[in-house]
C-alpha positions as CSV (number, residue, x, y, z in Angstrom):
1,X,117.9,62.1,140.7
2,X,115.0,63.0,138.3
3,X,113.1,64.4,141.2
4,X,116.0,66.7,142.5
5,X,116.2,68.1,138.9
6,X,112.5,68.8,138.8
7,X,112.7,70.2,142.1
8,X,115.4,72.2,141.4
9,X,113.7,73.9,138.4
10,X,110.0,74.5,140.0
11,X,112.2,76.6,142.6
12,X,113.3,78.8,140.0
13,X,109.8,79.2,138.6
14,X,109.0,79.8,141.8
15,X,111.5,82.7,142.5
16,X,110.5,84.3,139.0
17,X,107.2,84.3,139.8
18,X,108.0,86.9,142.6
19,X,110.0,89.0,140.1
20,X,107.8,88.6,137.0
21,X,107.5,92.2,135.1
22,X,104.0,91.6,133.6
23,X,101.3,89.4,134.2
24,X,101.6,87.8,130.6
25,X,105.5,86.5,132.1
26,X,103.5,85.0,134.9
27,X,101.0,83.3,132.8
28,X,104.3,81.7,130.8
29,X,105.6,80.7,134.2
30,X,102.5,78.8,135.1
31,X,102.1,77.2,131.8
32,X,106.0,76.2,132.1
33,X,105.4,74.8,135.7
34,X,102.2,72.9,134.4
35,X,104.2,71.5,131.6
36,X,106.9,70.0,134.4
37,X,104.3,68.5,136.6
38,X,101.6,67.3,133.9
39,X,101.6,64.4,131.6
40,X,104.2,64.0,128.9
41,X,103.0,65.9,125.7
42,X,103.3,63.5,122.6
43,X,102.3,64.9,119.1
44,X,101.4,62.7,116.2
45,X,102.7,64.6,113.2
46,X,103.2,63.4,109.3
47,X,101.9,64.1,106.0
48,X,98.2,64.3,104.8
49,X,96.6,60.9,104.5
50,X,99.4,59.2,106.5
51,X,96.7,57.7,109.2
52,X,97.6,60.2,112.2
53,X,93.9,60.2,113.4
54,X,93.2,56.6,113.0
55,X,96.5,55.8,114.9
56,X,95.6,58.3,117.7
57,X,92.4,56.5,117.8
58,X,94.0,53.4,118.1
59,X,96.0,54.3,120.8
60,X,93.0,55.6,123.2
61,X,91.1,52.4,121.9
62,X,88.0,54.5,121.0
63,X,87.2,56.7,118.1
64,X,87.4,60.2,119.1
65,X,89.9,62.0,116.5
66,X,88.2,62.4,113.0
67,X,89.7,60.7,110.1
68,X,87.8,62.8,107.0
69,X,88.9,66.2,105.5
70,X,86.4,68.1,107.9
71,X,87.2,71.7,109.7
72,X,88.5,69.9,112.8
73,X,91.3,67.9,110.9
74,X,93.0,71.1,109.8
75,X,93.6,72.5,113.5
76,X,95.9,71.4,116.1
77,X,94.0,69.0,119.0
78,X,95.2,68.1,122.2
79,X,93.5,65.3,123.9
80,X,94.0,64.8,127.2
81,X,92.3,63.3,130.6
82,X,89.6,64.8,132.4
83,X,86.4,63.6,134.8
84,X,83.9,64.9,132.2
85,X,84.0,64.9,128.3
86,X,84.1,68.3,126.5
87,X,86.0,70.4,123.9
88,X,87.3,73.8,124.5
89,X,88.2,76.3,121.6
90,X,91.5,78.4,122.0
91,X,90.9,80.9,119.2
92,X,94.0,83.1,118.1
93,X,92.6,86.3,119.1
94,X,89.6,86.3,122.4
95,X,89.4,84.1,125.4
96,X,89.0,80.2,125.3
97,X,85.6,79.1,125.3
98,X,83.9,75.3,125.6
99,X,81.9,74.6,122.4
100,X,79.3,72.0,121.7
101,X,80.1,68.5,120.0
102,X,78.4,65.4,118.2
103,X,79.5,62.0,117.5
104,X,76.7,61.3,114.7
105,X,79.5,59.7,112.5
106,X,81.4,58.2,115.7
107,X,84.3,60.8,116.1
108,X,83.9,64.0,117.8
109,X,82.5,67.0,115.3
110,X,83.2,70.2,117.3
111,X,81.1,73.4,116.6
112,X,83.6,76.1,116.0
113,X,81.0,78.8,116.5
114,X,81.3,80.4,113.2
115,X,85.4,80.8,113.2
116,X,87.5,79.6,110.5
117,X,90.1,76.9,111.2
118,X,92.9,79.5,110.6
119,X,91.4,81.5,113.4
120,X,92.0,78.7,115.6
121,X,95.0,78.3,117.5
122,X,93.9,74.6,118.6
123,X,91.3,72.6,120.2
124,X,91.2,70.7,123.9
125,X,89.3,67.5,123.9
126,X,89.0,66.5,127.7
127,X,87.9,62.7,128.0
128,X,87.9,60.6,130.9
129,X,90.0,57.7,129.8
130,X,92.9,56.0,131.6
131,X,95.0,55.7,128.1
132,X,95.5,59.7,128.6
133,X,96.6,59.4,132.2
134,X,100.4,59.6,131.3
135,X,100.2,61.4,127.8
136,X,98.4,64.4,126.7
137,X,98.4,63.8,122.8
138,X,98.6,66.3,120.3
139,X,96.8,65.4,116.8
140,X,98.3,67.6,114.3
141,X,97.3,68.6,110.6
142,X,99.2,66.9,107.8
143,X,102.5,68.8,106.8
144,X,103.3,69.2,102.9
145,X,99.5,69.9,102.5
146,X,98.0,71.3,99.6
147,X,97.4,74.5,101.7
148,X,100.3,76.3,103.0
149,X,98.6,77.5,106.3
150,X,97.7,74.2,107.2
151,X,101.1,72.8,107.1
152,X,102.4,76.0,108.7
153,X,100.0,75.5,111.9
154,X,102.2,72.1,112.4
155,X,105.1,73.6,111.9
156,X,104.5,76.5,114.1
157,X,103.7,74.3,116.8
158,X,106.1,71.6,117.1
159,X,109.2,72.9,115.0
160,X,111.6,74.9,116.8
161,X,111.7,77.9,114.5
162,X,113.1,81.6,115.2
163,X,114.1,80.3,118.9
164,X,110.8,79.1,120.0
165,X,110.3,76.1,122.2
166,X,108.4,73.2,120.6
167,X,105.1,72.7,122.3
168,X,105.4,69.0,122.2
169,X,107.8,67.3,124.5
170,X,108.3,64.3,122.0
171,X,106.9,63.2,118.7
172,X,105.5,60.2,117.0
173,X,106.1,60.6,113.5
174,X,104.7,58.7,110.6
175,X,106.2,58.1,107.4
176,X,104.8,56.2,104.4
177,X,107.8,56.3,102.1
178,X,110.9,58.7,103.2
179,X,110.5,61.9,101.6
180,X,112.8,65.6,101.8
181,X,109.5,66.7,103.5
182,X,110.0,64.0,106.0
183,X,113.4,65.0,106.7
184,X,113.4,68.8,106.6
185,X,110.2,68.5,109.4
186,X,112.5,66.3,111.8
187,X,115.3,68.2,111.4
188,X,113.1,71.5,112.2
189,X,112.0,69.3,115.6
190,X,116.0,68.5,116.4
191,X,118.8,70.5,117.0
192,X,122.0,70.4,118.9
193,X,120.3,73.1,121.3
194,X,119.0,72.5,124.5
195,X,115.6,74.1,123.5
196,X,115.0,71.7,120.5
197,X,114.4,68.1,120.1
198,X,116.6,65.1,121.2
199,X,117.7,61.7,119.6
200,X,115.1,59.9,122.4
201,X,112.3,61.9,122.0
202,X,111.2,60.9,118.1
203,X,109.9,57.3,117.1
204,X,108.9,57.1,113.8
205,X,105.5,54.7,112.7
206,X,105.9,53.5,109.0
207,X,102.1,53.7,108.9
208,X,99.8,51.9,106.8
209,X,102.2,49.4,106.7
210,X,100.0,46.8,104.9
211,X,99.7,48.7,101.7
212,X,103.7,48.1,101.4
213,X,103.2,44.5,100.6
214,X,100.1,45.0,98.7
215,X,97.8,43.7,101.4
216,X,99.1,40.4,101.1
217,X,99.5,38.0,104.3
218,X,103.0,38.7,104.4
219,X,102.8,42.4,104.3
220,X,103.6,43.2,107.5
221,X,106.9,41.1,107.5
222,X,107.9,43.3,104.4
223,X,107.0,46.2,106.3
224,X,109.3,45.6,108.9
225,X,112.0,44.9,106.7
226,X,111.3,48.3,105.2
227,X,111.4,49.8,108.7
228,X,114.9,48.2,109.4
229,X,116.5,49.9,106.2
230,X,115.4,53.2,107.3
231,X,116.6,52.7,110.4
232,X,119.7,52.0,109.1
233,X,119.8,55.0,107.3
234,X,122.5,57.5,108.8
235,X,120.5,60.5,108.3
236,X,117.3,59.5,109.4
237,X,118.6,57.2,112.2
238,X,120.3,60.4,113.7
239,X,116.7,62.1,113.7
240,X,114.2,59.3,114.2
241,X,116.6,56.0,115.8
242,X,113.2,53.9,116.4
243,X,111.0,52.9,113.5
244,X,108.0,50.7,113.9
245,X,105.7,49.6,111.2
246,X,102.1,49.8,112.4
247,X,98.6,49.1,110.5
248,X,96.6,51.7,112.6
249,X,93.2,50.9,111.0
250,X,93.4,47.2,112.0
251,X,94.8,48.0,115.4
252,X,91.9,50.7,115.9
253,X,89.3,48.0,114.7
254,X,90.5,45.0,116.9
255,X,90.4,47.0,119.9
256,X,86.9,47.7,119.3
257,X,85.5,44.4,117.5
258,X,82.1,43.8,117.6
259,X,80.3,40.4,117.8
260,X,78.2,41.0,114.5
261,X,81.6,41.6,112.9
262,X,82.9,38.5,113.9
263,X,80.0,36.6,112.6
264,X,80.1,37.8,109.2
265,X,83.9,37.3,108.9
266,X,83.6,33.5,110.3
267,X,80.5,33.1,107.8
268,X,82.8,34.1,105.0
269,X,85.7,31.8,106.5
270,X,83.3,28.9,106.6
271,X,82.7,29.1,102.6
272,X,84.9,26.9,100.0
273,X,88.5,28.5,99.9
274,X,88.2,29.0,96.0
275,X,85.3,31.2,96.5
276,X,86.7,33.1,99.3
277,X,90.1,33.4,97.3
278,X,88.1,34.8,94.4
279,X,86.1,37.0,96.1
280,X,89.3,38.5,98.5
281,X,91.3,39.2,94.9
282,X,90.6,42.7,95.2
283,X,88.9,45.4,97.4
284,X,86.3,46.1,94.6
285,X,85.7,42.4,93.8
286,X,84.7,41.8,97.7
287,X,82.5,44.7,97.9
288,X,80.8,44.3,94.7
289,X,80.6,40.9,93.1
290,X,77.3,38.9,93.4
291,X,78.0,35.8,96.0
292,X,75.8,32.9,97.6
293,X,77.8,33.8,100.9
294,X,75.3,34.7,103.6
295,X,77.0,38.3,104.0
296,X,75.6,40.7,101.8
297,X,77.4,43.2,99.6
298,X,76.8,46.2,102.1
299,X,78.1,44.1,104.9
300,X,81.1,43.3,103.1
301,X,81.8,46.9,102.5
302,X,81.5,47.6,106.2
303,X,84.1,45.1,106.8
304,X,86.1,46.8,104.3
305,X,85.7,50.0,105.7
306,X,86.7,48.7,109.2
307,X,89.5,46.4,108.5
308,X,90.8,47.3,105.2
309,X,91.8,44.5,102.6
310,X,94.8,43.2,104.8
311,X,92.6,42.7,107.9
312,X,89.6,41.0,106.4
313,X,92.0,38.7,104.3
314,X,93.9,38.1,107.4
315,X,91.0,37.7,109.9
316,X,89.5,34.9,107.5
317,X,92.7,32.9,107.5
318,X,93.0,33.0,111.2
319,X,89.5,32.0,111.8
320,X,89.8,29.5,109.2
321,X,92.7,27.9,110.3
322,X,91.5,27.8,113.8
323,X,93.5,30.6,115.6
324,X,91.0,32.6,116.2
325,X,87.7,31.0,118.0
326,X,85.9,34.0,119.0
327,X,85.9,37.4,118.6
328,X,88.0,37.8,121.9
329,X,90.9,35.7,120.2
330,X,90.5,37.3,116.8
331,X,90.9,40.9,118.7
332,X,93.7,39.9,120.5
333,X,95.7,38.3,117.1
334,X,94.7,41.4,115.2
335,X,96.3,43.9,117.8
336,X,99.2,42.1,117.9
337,X,99.8,41.5,114.1
338,X,99.1,45.4,113.4
339,X,102.0,46.5,115.4
340,X,100.2,48.4,117.8
341,X,101.3,46.4,120.7
342,X,104.7,46.8,120.1
343,X,104.5,50.6,119.4
344,X,102.4,50.8,123.0
345,X,105.6,48.9,124.6
346,X,108.1,51.5,122.9
347,X,106.5,54.7,123.9
348,X,106.3,53.2,127.7
349,X,110.0,52.3,126.9
350,X,111.2,55.4,125.4
351,X,109.1,57.9,126.5
352,X,106.8,57.1,129.7
353,X,109.7,55.8,131.6
354,X,112.1,59.1,130.7
355,X,109.0,61.4,131.0
356,X,110.1,63.6,133.8
357,X,113.7,64.0,132.2
358,X,112.0,65.2,128.8
359,X,109.6,67.3,130.4
360,X,112.3,68.7,132.7
361,X,114.2,69.4,129.3
362,X,111.5,71.3,127.7
363,X,110.3,72.9,130.6
364,X,114.2,74.6,131.0
365,X,114.2,75.2,127.3
366,X,111.1,77.3,127.5
367,X,112.5,78.9,130.8
368,X,115.6,79.8,129.4
369,X,114.0,81.7,126.4
370,X,111.3,83.6,128.9
371,X,114.2,84.8,130.9
372,X,116.4,85.9,128.0
373,X,113.5,88.2,126.7
374,X,111.9,89.5,130.0
375,X,113.1,91.7,133.0
376,X,113.3,89.4,135.7
377,X,115.7,89.1,138.8
378,X,119.3,89.1,138.2
379,X,121.2,85.6,138.6
380,X,117.8,83.6,137.6
381,X,119.2,82.8,134.0
382,X,122.6,82.2,135.3
383,X,120.7,79.8,137.8
384,X,119.0,77.9,135.1
385,X,122.0,77.7,132.8
386,X,124.0,76.3,135.7
387,X,120.9,73.3,136.2
388,X,121.1,72.6,132.5
389,X,125.2,72.2,132.2
390,X,125.1,70.2,135.8
391,X,122.1,68.2,135.1
392,X,123.7,64.4,134.4
393,X,120.7,63.8,132.7
394,X,120.9,66.8,130.2
395,X,124.6,65.4,129.8
396,X,123.5,61.9,128.9
397,X,120.9,63.3,126.1
398,X,123.8,65.8,124.5
399,X,126.2,62.6,124.4
400,X,123.8,60.7,122.9
401,X,123.2,63.3,120.2
402,X,126.4,64.0,119.3
403,X,127.1,60.0,119.4
404,X,124.1,59.5,116.8
405,X,125.4,62.8,114.9
406,X,128.7,61.6,114.5
407,X,130.2,64.2,117.2
408,X,131.7,61.6,118.7
409,X,133.6,58.8,117.2
410,X,134.0,55.3,119.0
411,X,134.6,52.0,117.8
412,X,131.5,50.2,116.7
413,X,131.2,48.2,119.5
414,X,131.9,50.8,122.0
415,X,129.2,53.0,120.2
416,X,126.9,50.5,120.5
417,X,127.1,49.9,124.2
418,X,127.4,53.7,124.9
419,X,123.9,54.2,122.9
420,X,122.4,51.9,125.1
421,X,123.9,52.9,128.4
422,X,122.6,56.7,127.7
423,X,118.9,55.1,127.4
424,X,119.0,54.9,123.7
425,X,117.2,51.5,123.8
426,X,115.5,52.5,127.0
427,X,115.5,53.7,130.5
428,X,115.2,51.0,132.5
429,X,118.7,49.6,134.1
430,X,118.1,46.2,132.3
431,X,117.6,48.0,128.6
432,X,120.9,50.0,129.8
433,X,123.0,47.3,130.4
434,X,121.7,44.9,127.6
435,X,120.1,42.2,129.7
436,X,117.0,40.8,129.9
437,X,114.0,42.3,131.4
438,X,113.3,39.7,134.1
439,X,117.3,39.7,135.1
440,X,117.9,39.5,138.5
441,X,119.2,42.7,141.3
442,X,122.4,40.5,141.3
443,X,122.7,40.1,137.6
444,X,122.0,44.0,137.1
445,X,124.7,44.9,139.8
446,X,127.4,42.5,138.3
447,X,127.1,43.7,134.8
448,X,127.2,47.1,135.9
449,X,130.3,46.7,137.7
450,X,131.5,45.1,134.8
451,X,130.8,47.8,132.4
452,X,132.1,50.4,134.9
453,X,135.5,48.8,135.1
454,X,135.6,48.9,131.5
455,X,134.3,52.3,131.2
456,X,137.1,53.6,133.9
457,X,139.8,51.8,132.2
458,X,139.1,53.4,128.6
459,X,138.9,57.0,130.5
460,X,142.4,56.5,131.6
461,X,144.0,54.9,128.9
462,X,146.7,57.0,127.1
463,X,145.6,56.7,123.5
464,X,141.9,57.7,124.3
465,X,140.9,60.8,122.7
466,X,139.6,63.9,124.5
467,X,136.2,63.7,123.5
468,X,136.5,59.7,124.0
469,X,137.4,60.5,127.6
470,X,134.7,62.6,128.3
471,X,132.0,60.3,126.8
472,X,133.4,57.7,129.1
473,X,133.2,59.9,132.1
474,X,129.3,60.5,131.4
475,X,128.9,56.9,130.8
476,X,131.1,56.1,134.4
477,X,128.8,58.5,136.3
478,X,125.6,56.7,134.5
479,X,126.7,53.3,135.7
480,X,127.7,54.8,139.4
481,X,124.1,55.9,139.4
482,X,122.5,52.6,138.3
483,X,124.6,50.9,141.1
484,X,124.0,53.5,143.5
485,X,119.8,53.1,142.6
């Protein structure tokens, strides 16, 4: 079904290329085609110091994005798969040009060639890593920045202001505490119109989650309870229905943990418990208190920078109790407890398995905007509107948006079933039907038949309202598609 949708959009693009009035229009059509056929564009956004670049490095398993307050952190930066490492600068005026970079501090520092960040539209970093096979990741400057110009760059690229289509297909939004600026930004990325956001293309990340629990050993459990409260808040749930607590620093360090670092942590874990507990009371005490431990103050400062106080406390506890007996086991434990594995699983469930629909959604929005503004062959705009109205995948997205915004009102049990059936919790048939991942084909078929009978009966019941009947028909078609598949 999705392949047919993409093919229909590509046919309109090809026809539009033949009647494009200007070279600029043809370039825009090429860009829409690349957007439809290329990897999903996932933007990482949030306020200043929310931990965006650290999380990006954790997702990539490599330190690429700078985390300090340098020039490059003020520029939108695209990370995509390429055969060779390179950095390309896209200025606001002038031609793109490849620029030299260095990694003296670990992260990439791109030479802007004398340009100010305000003169740069974005940077493109090509990198040979399998982590970017299915995703192009956009690292954005912090919103609510002291500099209004820096905040505006993120708003300009990701928000759907003045009829513009967002550059990103989906967004990973980092929250520390929900502020009005967070809500405003998410609302600017969402709208009921096709050209704007959808309730299934935004995931919230409760970043630096260990700090919520004051870096205690139960900090991530505390953060999970906070995330659940945020998910239950109606206004935020409509915009960002999934919120995951993640310790990005711990996740990044876990994926790049070195043997020497494990040895230092093991040495601390072998010391008397009282002495270690005293040393780990605060970050300052850990780095500056003289100790008889075979780990110098400089080495402790290094560990704190790599793991944070929570990460050091957790690592020492895991080693001391025998849960992690080598660096590989410690890396695995820290990655799991950082929330990074869960976030990756949700990215696959929420975005990658539905990437074609999200890319088609963005492509139709961009194509609609271009055809409205240009002098193209008559009938093309009507063809795009026909695709938009007739695509069942888009009907699912619209209905899910209406369901979560209160536009369609059903009983709570029906609402939960429909939300799940429309892909709100994942695109796989098992997720849509509320079945375990290892359910058999027979289990899926039987559950789909049962649900189909239920929704058909609901649609034809004389007391079912007109909006509810329309919703039930969409559900019925979804179930028929699952059975046909």
